[in-house]
Every structure is written in structure tokens, then in C-alpha cells.
C-alpha positions as CSV (number, residue, x, y, z in Angstrom):
1,X,-84.1,-46.5,104.0
2,X,-85.9,-47.4,100.8
3,X,-86.3,-44.9,97.9
4,X,-89.3,-44.9,95.7
5,X,-89.8,-42.8,92.5
6,X,-93.4,-42.8,91.3
7,X,-94.2,-46.0,93.0
8,X,-91.0,-47.8,91.8
9,X,-88.3,-48.8,94.1
10,X,-84.8,-47.4,93.3
11,X,-81.9,-49.1,95.1
12,X,-79.0,-47.9,93.0
13,X,-78.0,-44.9,91.0
14,X,-78.6,-46.9,87.9
15,X,-82.2,-47.5,89.1
16,X,-82.7,-43.7,89.5
17,X,-81.4,-43.1,86.0
18,X,-83.6,-45.7,84.4
19,X,-86.6,-44.3,86.2
20,X,-85.7,-40.7,85.1
21,X,-85.2,-41.8,81.4
22,X,-88.0,-44.3,81.3
23,X,-85.6,-46.8,79.7
24,X,-82.4,-48.6,80.5
25,X,-79.4,-46.3,80.4
26,X,-77.4,-48.9,78.4
27,X,-79.9,-48.5,75.6
28,X,-78.7,-45.0,74.9
29,X,-75.1,-45.3,75.9
30,X,-74.2,-48.8,74.9
31,X,-72.0,-51.2,76.8
32,X,-68.3,-51.8,76.6
33,X,-67.3,-54.4,74.0
34,X,-70.5,-54.5,72.0
35,X,-70.2,-55.6,68.4
36,X,-71.3,-53.5,65.5
37,X,-74.3,-55.8,65.1
38,X,-75.2,-55.4,68.8
39,X,-74.8,-51.6,68.5
40,X,-77.0,-51.5,65.4
41,X,-79.7,-53.6,67.1
42,X,-79.5,-51.3,70.2
43,X,-79.8,-48.1,68.2
44,X,-82.7,-49.7,66.2
45,X,-84.5,-50.5,69.5
46,X,-83.9,-46.9,70.7
47,X,-85.4,-45.6,67.5
48,X,-88.5,-47.8,68.0
49,X,-88.9,-46.5,71.5
50,X,-88.7,-42.9,70.3
51,X,-91.5,-43.6,67.8
52,X,-93.7,-44.7,70.7
53,X,-96.6,-42.3,71.2
54,X,-95.5,-41.9,74.8
55,X,-92.4,-40.1,73.6
56,X,-94.0,-38.3,70.6
57,X,-93.9,-34.9,72.3
58,X,-90.2,-35.0,72.9
59,X,-88.3,-33.0,70.3
60,X,-85.4,-34.9,68.6
61,X,-83.0,-32.0,69.4
62,X,-83.7,-32.3,73.1
63,X,-83.1,-36.1,73.1
64,X,-79.8,-35.6,71.2
65,X,-78.7,-32.9,73.6
66,X,-79.5,-35.0,76.6
67,X,-77.7,-38.0,75.2
68,X,-74.7,-35.8,74.4
69,X,-74.6,-34.4,77.9
70,X,-74.8,-37.8,79.5
71,X,-72.0,-39.1,77.2
72,X,-69.7,-36.0,77.6
73,X,-70.2,-35.7,81.4
74,X,-70.7,-39.2,83.0
75,X,-69.4,-37.7,86.2
76,X,-72.7,-35.9,86.6
77,X,-74.3,-39.2,87.5
78,X,-71.8,-40.4,90.1
79,X,-74.4,-40.7,92.8
80,X,-73.0,-41.9,96.2
81,X,-74.9,-42.4,99.4
82,X,-74.0,-40.0,102.1
83,X,-72.9,-41.3,105.5
84,X,-75.3,-40.4,108.3
85,X,-73.6,-38.6,111.1
86,X,-73.6,-40.4,114.4
87,X,-76.2,-39.2,116.8
88,X,-74.7,-37.2,119.6
89,X,-75.9,-38.3,123.0
90,X,-76.4,-35.7,125.7
91,X,-74.3,-36.4,128.7
92,X,-75.1,-35.0,132.1
93,X,-72.6,-35.1,134.9
94,X,-72.0,-38.7,135.5
95,X,-75.2,-39.9,133.8
96,X,-75.6,-40.7,130.1
97,X,-78.9,-39.7,128.6
């Protein structure tokens, strides 16, 4: 089964997050082991994105709140595929359907 969000294919939980945010998640949360220089560059890029007219109607407080929630509760985004239950086959006396 393939999942599409607004015409974009989403194969992983990371894909869904990127489509929901409109940007890569790492841009907002960073990556392990990044240097201070890399962090500064990442935050600068994030600021540039937020100045884009596409995001002009999003209040800064809402963006800060969302980033804080994502950072404080990463478990909210532990998306796992659910196993499909096996189809039960009807069985008649001596004959499988």
C-alpha cells in the first residue's frame, strides 16, 4: 500500500513529518554531533525559511510552541505500521471456502 499526502508519496514516518512541516525535520531539531558552526548555519537557514512569504501568516509563538512540543515529546512521532490481521477463511464441513 502506498501513502500519498497532497500528491507526494510518503513511505516513512520521516516523510510524513516533512510533508506536515513543509521542511525537513532535521532543520528544526538538528542532528546528533553537529558542530556549533553547523548549528548556526541550520538555524540561519530556518530563519530564512520563516521569512518566506509562504510562512508569513504563521505567528512566531506558534512556531516556537510547535518546536518545543516536538523537542520535549519525540515519542509523539513514533509512528509504526500496524500488522494486518490474517483473513479468516470460512470453512464448511470438509470443504475450505
